[in-house]
N, C-alpha and C positions, 0 to 999 in steps of 0.2 A: 028072432032078430030084433024085433021091436022090444022085446023084454030085455034082451041083452043091452040094447042101447039105453034103455031106461035105467038099468042097473049101473051102467057106467056113469050115467048122468047123476044118479044119486050118490054114487061113490065120489064123483068129482065135487059135488055139492058138499058132501061130508068133509072131503079133504079141504075144501075152501073154507068151510065153516070152522074146521079145526084150526087151520092156519090163521084165520082171522082172529080167533080167540087167543091163539098163541101170540100173535103179533101185538094184539091189544094188551095182553098181560106183560109182554116184553116192554112195550112202550110205557106202561104204567110203572113197571119196576125201574125202567130207565129214568122216568120222570122223578120217581121217589129218590132214586140214587143221586140224580142231579141236584134235587132240592137239598138232599142231605149234604152233598159235596159243597154246594153253594153256601149252605149255612156254616159248614166247617171253615170254608175259605173266608167267609165274612167274619167269623169269629177270630180267625187268625189275623185278618186285616185289622179288625177292631183292637185286638190285643197289641198288634204292632203300632197302631195309631196311638193307643193309650200309652204305650211304652215311649213312643217318640215325643208325645206331648209331655209326659212326665219328665223325660230327659231335657227337653227344651225348657220346660218350666224350671227345672233345677238349675240349668245353665243360666237362664235369665235371672233367677234369684241370686245366683253367684255373681253375675255381672252387676246386678243392682247393688248387691252388698259391697262389691269392690268399688263401684262408682260412688256409693255413699261414703266409703272410707276415703276415697280420693277427694271428694268434695269437702269432707271434714278437714282433711290435711290442707287443702287449698285455702279453706276458710281460715284455718289457723295461720297459715303462711301470709295470707292477705292481711290478717289482723296485725301480724308481726311487722310486715312491710309497711302497713299503714301507720303503725306506731313509730317506726323508724323515720318514715318520710315526714310525718307530722312533727316529730321532735326536731329533725334537721331543718325542716322548713321554718319551724318556729324560731330555732336558734338563728338561722340565716336572716329571717325577717327582723328579729330583735337586733341583730348586729347591724343590718342595713338601716333600720329605723334609728338606731342609736347614732350611726354615722350621719344619716340625713339630718337628724335633729341637731347634732353637733355642728354640721356644716351650715344649717340654717341659722343656728345661734351665732356662729362666727360671722356669717353674712349680715345678719341683723346688727351685730356689733360694728362690723365694718360700715354698714349703711348708716348707723347712728353716728359713727365718727365722721363719715362723709357728709352727713347733714350738718354736723357741727362745723366742719371745714367749709361747707357751702355757705353757712351763715356768716362765718368769718370772711369768706371771699365776697359775699354779698355786701358786707359792711365795708370791705376794702374797695369794692367796685363803687359803692356809694361815695366813699371818700375820694376815690379817683375822679368820679364824675364831678363832685363838688370842686375838686382841685382844677379839673379841666374847664369848669365853668368860669373860673377866675382867669381872665385873659392874661394877666401878668404871669401867673404861676404856670399856665399852659405854655406860654411862650418860653419860659425858663426850662420847662420839661423838654420841649422840642429842641432847644439849643443844646441841652445836655445830651440828648440822643444823638444829635449830629456830632457833637464833640467826641462821644464814645466811638462812633464810626471812624472818625478821622484818626483817633489815637490807635485804634486796632489795626488800621491798614497803612497809614503813612507815618513816617518818622517826624519828630518835632521840627526838623529843619525844612520839611517839605510843605508846611502850611503855617498859617498864623491866624490869630483871632483878633477881632476888633480892629480891622484894617481900614484906613482911608484909601480906597483904590482910585478915587477921582481927585486929582490935585486941585488945589484952590477951593475945596469944599470941606464941609464938616460931616459929610455922610459916612457913617461907620458901618461896615458890613460885618456880620457875626464872624464869618470865617472866609478865608481865601487861600487857595493853593498857589504855591510858588512855582513858576516856570522860569528857566533861564532864558534871558533875552540877549539882544546884541549889546556888545561892549560891557558885558558882565552886569547888565541891568536886570531887574526882576520884573517879570510879567505876571500879573495877578489874575487868578480865575475866581471871581466872587461866587460864594455859595450863601444864599439867604434862605432862612427858614420862614415858612408861612403856614398858618394853620387856620383855614376858613371854617371854623367850627360851626358857626351859626348856619351858614349856607348848607353845610353837609348834614346837620341835624334836620333842617327843613326838608332836604331831599329824602333822607331816611324816613321821615314822618310821612311824606307823600307816598313813598314805596309801601309803607305799612298799610295805608288806607286804600291804595290801589287805584286812585283816580288819575287817569291819564292827563287831564288838564293840569292838575296840581303838580304832577311829576314833571311835565314840560316846563311849567313856570319855575319850579325849583331848579331844574337843570340850567335854564337860561340865566337865572340869578347867580348860580354858581359859576357859570362861564364868565359873566360880567365881573365877578369878584376876582377870579383868576387872572383875567386880562388886566384889571386895575393893579393887581399885585405885580404882574410881569412888567407893566409900564413903569411902575415905581422903581423896580430893580434896574431897568434900562436907564432911566433918567438919573439915578443916584450912583450907580456903581460901575457902569460900563463906559470906558473911554480908552480905546486903543491909541497908541501902542503901550500905554501903561497897564492895560488889562487885555485879556482876550476879547475877541469880538462877540462873545456870548457869555452868559452867566447861568448858574444853576438855581432853580427854585426848588427847594427841598420841602416835600410834604411828609410829615413825620409818621403818618399812618398809611398802611397799604390800602385800606378801604377808600380813603380819599383819593389816593393816587390812581386806583383802578377806575373810579368814577370819572376822573379827568381824562385818562388815556383812552377811555371808550370812544371819545370824540376825536378822531384823527384830524379832522379839519381844524379843530381848536389847537392841537399840538403844532400843526403846520403854520397856523397864523401866529402863534406865540413865538416860534423860532424865526419866522420871516419878518414879522413886524416889530417884535419886542426883543429879539435876540436872546430868548430865554428857553432853557431846556428844563422840562419837568422831570423830577426824580423822586422815587419813593425810597424807603430804607434798603430794599434789596437791589434796586436799580443803581442807587448811589454807590453801594458797595462794589458793584461790578465796574462802575466808572472809575472809582478810586483805585481798584486793582489794576485796571488798564493804565492809569497814570503811574502807578508804582512800577509796572513793567517798563514804561517809557523812561522813568527816572533811572532804572537799573541799566537800560540800554545806553543812556547818556553817560552814566558812570563808567560803563565798560569802554565806550568810545574814548573818554578822557584817559582812562587807564591805558588803553591801547596806544594812544599818542605818547604817553609817558614812557611806555615800554619801548617804543621805537626810538625815542630820544636816547634812552639808556643803551639800547643796542648799537646806536650810531656812535656814541662815545666809546663803547667797548670796542667797536670796530677800529676806531682811530687809535685807541690805546694798544690794541693788538698789533696794528701796523708798526707803531713805535717799538713795541716789544720785539717784533721780528727783526727790525733793523738793529737794535741793540744786541740781539742774540747773534746776528751775523758778524757784528763787530767783535764780540767776545770770541766767536769761533775763529775769526782770522787771527786775533791776538794769541789764542791758545795754540793754533797751528804754528805761528812764528816762534813761540816759546818752545814748542816741541822740536822744531828744526834746530834752534840754537842749542838745546840740550843734546840733540843727537851729534851735532858738530863738536861740541865741547867734550862729550864722552869719547868720540873717535880720536881727537887730537891728544887728549890727555892719556888715553889708554895706550896709544902708540909710544908716547914719550916715556911713560912708566915702563913699558916692556923693554924699550931700548936700554934704559938705565939698569934694569934688572939683568939684562944680558951681559952688560959690561961688568957688573959685579960677579957674574958667574965666570967670566974670562979671567 
């Protein structure tokens, strides 16, 4: 029994030993096969990778080549576009520069001509200043300006020059406007020209330096001069009913007029105390236009009365004409009746005689 057990044990050991060797051999062979398979698979993968890399490299080379071709084409096109833009820009710049230089040349020529005209104007202004510095000539210039205003707005019958408006005196006013008075008498509106040149120049000089004290002194001096001129006009030219109860002091330049009318109290005092109205060129034109409208209104009124007189005479003549027409109508009706009677009697008589002849 023991031997048998030992035999079985040995047999089992032998079998186990055999199986172990066999398994070991199997595992070794499996390992070798796996290594071989892995190597084959790695070789295949390497080949695929190499093939893919080669394909991608070829593709990248093709893309690079095409890109280089495109870049070359773009460079050529850019050079062509650059040449076109450069040429067009150059031509445009040349044209604009030529026009600009031509315009600048014309403006310089115009400026040169303007400078020449300015020199002539400066000499003319200098001559005018020298003329205005002469009191007699400046007075004549002012009178001429007033004369031109009157000629432009009023008719020659509506004003007169060098008029003695105050009877029993020898004071002659430069111009006076005619207004119709009572009993066909003329009422004069004196217009005297005054030019306070020195006072105005002193005031402008004070404005130039900007000293308030000097400006106030110059304004006060100018007010005194204007008051003296207005008083002179009142004493020499105003005497109602031969004249209006006021006169016009004409200042020939707007600058002097503006300086005077800035002081409303002065204007009120001149009108109240000296019966004088201050007027510049534009203001006098408005006043004369209002006079012209008044003259036209008077003319229309006169013409209206004349028209009513004519209509009254026509009315009387028409009444006479109606009376004469009625008389003529009555006479024509009487004559018609006489003719009818004559025709009836004569016709009956002739018919009777003709009947007798027939019998």
